[in-house]
Structures are given as structure tokens and as C-alpha cells.
C-alpha positions, 0 to 999 in steps of 0.5 A, a space after each residue: 753107261 760104263 763105269 769108265 764113261 761115268 767116271 770121265 763125266 764126273 771128272 769133267 763136271 768137276 773141272 767146270 766147277 773149279 774153273 767157275 769157282 776160280 773165276 775162269 768162266 768170267 764171274 766177278 765179286 767184290 775183291 776180284 780183279 780182272 785184266 783185259 782189253 778195255 772198251 769204253 762205254 761212256 765217261 765212267 763206264 768200261 767193259 772187259 770181256 763180258 763185265 761192265 765196270 763203273 769207275 767207282 767213287 765218280 760220276 761222269 756226264 752222260 753221252 747225251 748231256 749238254 753242258 756249257 763251256 767257258 765261252 758260253 757255247 753248249 758242249 757235248 761234255 758226255 762225249 768229251 768224257 768218253 773220248 778223254 777216258 778212251 784217250 787216258 787208256 789208249 791200246 793199253 790193257 786195263 786192270 779193274 779191281 771189283 769193290 762190289 755191284 752198282 745197285 742203281 745201275 742194273 748188273 754193273 759192278 764198281 771197280 778201280 781201274 788202272 791202265 797198264 803201267 800207270 800208278 794212278 787209277 783211271 778214276 783218279 785221273 779222270 776227276 783230276 782232268 775235270 771230266 768226271 766229278 766225285 760222287 758224294 760223299 766224296 771217296 778217299 781215292 778221289 777226294 783230292 783230285 776233285 778238289 784240285 779240279 773244281 780250284 783250278 776249273 779244269 775240264 767242265 769246271 770252267 764252264 757250267 753244267 749239272 751234276 750227271 745224276 741230276 741230269 739223268 732224273 731231269 732235275 732242272 732246279 738242282 745246283 749249277 756247278 762250274 766257274 761260268 755259271 752266272 746267277 743272273 742268267 739262271 734261267 737261260 742256262 737251265 734252258 741250255 743244260 735241259 733242251 726241249 730237243 735233246 741232240 742224239 749222240 752218233 749211234 745212239 738211237 734208243 729214245 728214253 723218256 721219263 715216266 711216273 708210270 715207270 715207277 710201278 716197276 721200280 724204273 724212273 722211265 721207259 725207252 723205245 726201240 726202232 721199229 717199235 710202234 711207240 718210237 716215232 710218237 716219242 718226239 721229245 726224248 729226255 734221254 738217248 741210249 746206245 744200248 738197251 743195257 745202257 738204258 736198263 742200267 739207267 733205270 729205264 724199261 722197255 716199252 710194253 709194246 715194244 719188241 726187238 726189231 728183227 
């Protein structure tokens, strides 16, 4: 190789390294920020480019989670939370300020995200509207909004629900939250919030089943893809997921007899 070619190769390598260190290759970390068109994954997950952020300090109902509204009817509160977040953003770009990795949700990062032109973060807005709750212990950026939503019975607080974390882990004896919860209907309420036949959200056909054996690999459950031998046999899934990334982020591993369909 000639000296000229060697020098050109070295210069190109140095430029790539510079881009990586500067964040131009899409890397993120605590203290970094990314502004782009947003894709709403669920009530508190936003994808900017190849990076998925969880809104820091809050927890929204899962897409397959069931709540009870103020008329005592079941409601698809997870879908409502996702749609509310999408409505808050509209067609605007979103800036997410990374505050660190989310250990409980795979490769996702936590962030404070704000839509273009807003002074209040999406984190705070979603909590104040009552479509997400503050994660314990409440953080300063959403603590006031969480108190307001609860006191005014905003959003899901006007009905009855369980914390998203307890729904994810299938904790059926956890605290009931919301203004419409009735102690004399405890058993009936829990039967609605944890139905035997959980309805599949639109376009979310991956089945998840809580399983003790999954704990060997540090997971809480196993997911099954269409086309896998175990898929039709899993008749009463505990969870439904829209993508493998969502399933893995929730702590589920792929069934060992399962391979991605061709």
C-alpha cells in the first residue's frame, strides 16, 4: 500500500472515531440529548431514530393493561395512555435529555422529553393529565403533577386500576388505585383487572407467559412468536407484546423452541 493510500485510510479512520465520540453515530448516554421525529411506542416510551427512551420518573399502563372507568366498565387504559402521549406530541419533533440507562427495561434509556415549543416536559404533562403515575419514590419533576392528578381524579384516577409494575408482574393482590375502587367489590374488581383471557391489542400478537423457570436466565416470563410450536399451545397469555424488543424490555425471554418465522 502506498503512503498516500495509508494516509487516506488513517484519516478516514480518525474521522469515524471523531463522529462516534461526538455522538453523530447515534450513541447516547447520561447528559446527552437527541432531537428528532418521535415514534410513540406506548404510554411512556418514545423512539427517536434507533434509540428508545422511557419517560423518566413515570409509569404508564401497558398496552394490554385493563383498567376500570368511572362507569364501572373495563377500559383499554394502556392504549388510551399511548394515544394521549401521541396527541401531546402531534407532528412536532421531540428533544429527549438522557438521564441514564433503564436497568429494568433492556437497552432503553431514561429521559426527560419535551415536544418542540413546550416549556413543560411530556413526563410531567402525561402525569398531570392522569394517564401515567409517578414511579416510587416520586421525583421532583413529576411529584406536584402526580399529586394534582390524584386529588382531581384526572384520567385513569377517576376509575380503578393497579400500578403498571404490578400488572407487569401479575401481582393480583396489590393496592387498588383510583376514585372508583370499592372495598365491597374487591374480588370482582380484581377479576376485571386481571382477566383470564387478556384481549390482544391491535397489531400486538406476541404472547407472553409468566414462568418461574424463566428466572434461571434472570427473566420473569417467556414470549412466543407466531409460527413457533409453542404459540398455539399458549392459550391464555399473561401479556401481549407488539415487538420482541417490547417483550425483552418487559423481562421476557424468547421460547427456546421458537425461531423467527421466515
